[in-house]
C-alpha positions in Angstrom: 0.1 -0.1 -0.1 1.5 3.4 -0.9 -0.5 6.3 1.0 -0.9 10.0 0.7 -2.0 12.3 3.2 -3.7 14.6 0.8 -7.4 13.6 0.3 -7.2 14.4 -3.4 -4.4 11.9 -4.1 -4.8 8.2 -4.8 -3.4 5.5 -2.8 -2.0 2.3 -4.0 -3.3 -0.9 -2.9 -2.6 -4.6 -3.3 -5.8 -6.3 -4.9 -4.9 -9.5 -2.9 -3.8 -11.4 -6.0 -0.4 -9.9 -6.6 -1.6 -6.9 -8.5 -2.4 -3.3 -7.4 -5.2 -0.8 -7.8 -5.0 3.0 -7.5 -8.0 4.2 -5.3 -9.1 7.7 -3.8 -10.6 7.6 -0.4 -13.7 9.5 0.0 -14.5 8.4 3.5 -14.7 11.9 5.4 -14.7 10.2 8.7 -11.6 8.3 8.2 -9.8 11.6 7.0 -11.0 13.3 10.1 -9.9 10.5 12.4 -6.5 10.5 10.7 -6.1 14.2 11.3 -7.0 13.8 14.8 -4.6 10.8 15.3 -7.5 8.6 16.3 -6.5 5.8 13.9 -3.1 4.3 13.1 -1.9 1.8 10.8 1.5 0.4 9.5 3.3 -1.9 7.3 1.4 -5.2 6.9 -1.9 -4.0 7.9 -5.0 -4.5 5.9 -7.9 -2.1 5.4 -11.4 -3.7 5.1 -13.4 -1.3 2.7 -16.5 -0.6 0.8 -15.1 0.1 -2.6 -16.8 1.4 -5.9 -15.3 0.4 -9.2 -16.4 2.2 -12.3 -15.4 0.9 -15.8 -15.9 3.4 -18.7 -14.8 4.1 -22.1 -12.8 7.5 -22.3 -13.1 10.4 -24.8 -10.2 8.7 -26.8 -11.9 5.3 -26.9 -9.8 3.7 -24.1 -11.5 1.5 -21.6 -10.5 2.9 -18.2 -11.2 1.8 -14.5 -11.7 4.1 -11.6 -11.7 2.8 -7.9 -13.2 4.8 -5.0 -13.1 3.8 -1.5 -16.4 4.9 0.0 -16.0 3.8 3.6 -13.1 2.4 5.7 -14.7 -0.4 7.7 -11.8 -1.8 9.6 -7.9 -1.7 9.9 -6.8 -5.3 10.3 -3.3 -5.7 11.9 -1.1 -8.7 10.7 -1.2 -11.8 12.6 1.4 -11.8 15.5 3.7 -14.6 15.5 3.9 -16.5 18.9 7.5 -17.0 19.9 6.8 -19.2 23.0 3.7 -21.5 23.7 2.3 -21.0 27.1 3.0 -23.9 29.5 0.3 -26.5 29.8 
């Protein structure tokens, strides 16, 4: 994931299959929480989102796809590796 802290910029996300998508985030509540430092995330985290995908033909006749994140539903941290098992 590549991010930008400007609302008008697009972020780059993994699509889960090895590819990437560029998407803008339209979730105002998410932006407000980031501005107030109420949400944090880091490398390896996943975002569960409601996303809109629009495919259209451009004025030049090219097929294009636009992704917009409508709502960030959850920030999912990566699984933590257990170094030691508790005694039984």
